N, C-alpha and C positions, 0 to 999 in steps of 0.2 A: 568798131564801134563810134560813134556817132549818140554829142551829149546835146540832149536840146532845150532849153532857159530855163528849165526847177536844178540843173543839178541832176539828172537824173539817165539814167541809161535806156536806151530806146533802140525801135529796131526791134521790136522779136524778141530782144532779153529780157528777162525779166528787171526791170526798176529793182536798182537801190541807191541807194541816198551815196554820192564820194563825199571824201573826209573831212568833215566842217569845220576842217584844224587848220586845213592851210587852203591855200591860191587851186583855181585849179590847173594840172597839167595836161599838157597835152597825151595823148596818146603814143609810150617811148620806142611802141612797134610799131609805129605809120610809116606807111609806106614811103613815107618822105624820104627819110631817112637818116631826118636833125632831129635834137628834143627838142629846141628850141623852148618856155615857157619863162614862170620868172624863177630868177633862183631863191635857195631859202633867205629869209628878211633876216636880218642881222638881231635885231629881237629876239627867234623862233632860237636859231642857233645859240645866244647866249643862255634860253631857257635847257633847252639842253646840257649844255654845258654845267649850268649852276649844277641841273640835277642831277647831271655826271658827276659830278667831284665829289653831292653829298653821298648817291649811292656810292660812291669807288670809297671814298667812307666810311659808310654803315659797313662795304664788308671786308672791310680790313680790319676794325677793331673790333668787331666780332670774331674776325680770323687770331689778331692776338688775343681776348678772354675765350675765347675756347679751342683751342691750337689740340691737334692731332698729333698725335710720332707717329714715323714713317710704318704702315701695316697696320695701320687700326685703324673704326671708320670714321672717317671726314667728315661726325655730325656737324658741323660747321654748316659748310657750303652745306651740307644736304638739307642742311631749314633754310639757311639763303637763299639755294635757288626754291622749293618749294613756298615759300610763305612772297617772294619777289612775283611766281605764279600765281600767291591769287591776287597778288597789290597789282596787277596786271591786269587779273583777268573782271578783279573789282570793279578798280578806275575805268576803263572801258565801258561796263553797268553804264555809270555811276553818271560816265562824260556823255552817253547818247542817250539815256532814257531819262537823269533825274536834274541834271543841273542843267544854267542856260548856255548856249553854247559861248566856246570859247575858245581863244585861240593858243594862248600858253600851256594848257592846264597837258593836256595831252605829251606834246613835247617834253615838261619839266617832268613828271613822274613817270611817263609809260620808255619814252624812247633815252632820257635821261636818266634817272633813280633805277628802274629798272633795268636799264641797259646795262647799269658800270656795277648793280650792287648782282643782279645773279651773274653766273660763271658755265659755264660750257667747259669753256678751259680745263678749268678748273678742278670741276667734275672726271674731262678726260683724264687728269693728272692722277686722282686720285684714284683711279679704273689700275690708272700703271702701275699705280705704286705698288695697292696691294696686289695684283696679279705678282710682283718681279718680288713680294715679301713674300710668295708663294701662299698668298692668303686667295683663290681662284674663286671660293664659296661665298665669300665674303665682300668681295670684287662683285660678284653675279648679285646680289643681294644689293648691292650697293648701283650700281646704273639700273638689275632691272625695278628696284623702290621707288630709286630718285624717279624716275617714269611716273608707276606708281599714284608715286605723293603729289608729283608734280599736276598731272591729271588730274586727281583729285580737289588739290588745290584748288587749280582752274575752277573745276565745276563750285566747290563750295564759296570762291568768290565770288563766281557769274550766279550761283544762285541769292547770295547774302543780294547783289548788286541785286537782282530783282525785286528781292522784296523788299528794298528800301523802297523802289520805284511802285511799290505796288499799293505802299504804303502807301504815299505822296499822293499816290491816284485818289485813292480812297476818298481819305482828310482833303483832297480838293473837292470831291462830288459831297461828299459830307456838308461842304461848309454852302457849298453853292448852293445844294437843294433846304437847307438852313435859313437859305441871308431869302431864296427863291418863296419861302415857304411865309416870312415874314415880311416880304415885295408887295 
């Protein structure tokens, strides 16, 4: 895969923008066998760490506030993972379509906060605990329900983000039309 001067994928492939938040890195599967490129910048790593700290605290706090007894439905983990799906989907649309390009928002909130806030491992531990407590139906509902609710929350996050983007575009078009009519 080759990239041109506009940071677009070329050579017959569908043109897709690169990640606007990070420096361009070489293709890790290139035949040269070396990865090279720029290492992550310390400020980006700091943004990830800060977001991870806050996300981990949020998950821990919610787990303490809404504990689940052994063998009962882990509602806090369910709510955390579903809300994290919504937050991440909304963030991606806002970063790509609404906000001005920034270096730190996606690492701070997407990688850091959502990465520490959501928890695949605790979801699987919850399923295992339900099965070991002889609650296989609840475990199955938790497993499948988390997937379905996570996908629904992702869809809702994308829809909300796109609605915000469309509203901003309409407002900008109205302002431009009003300004053009008065000139």
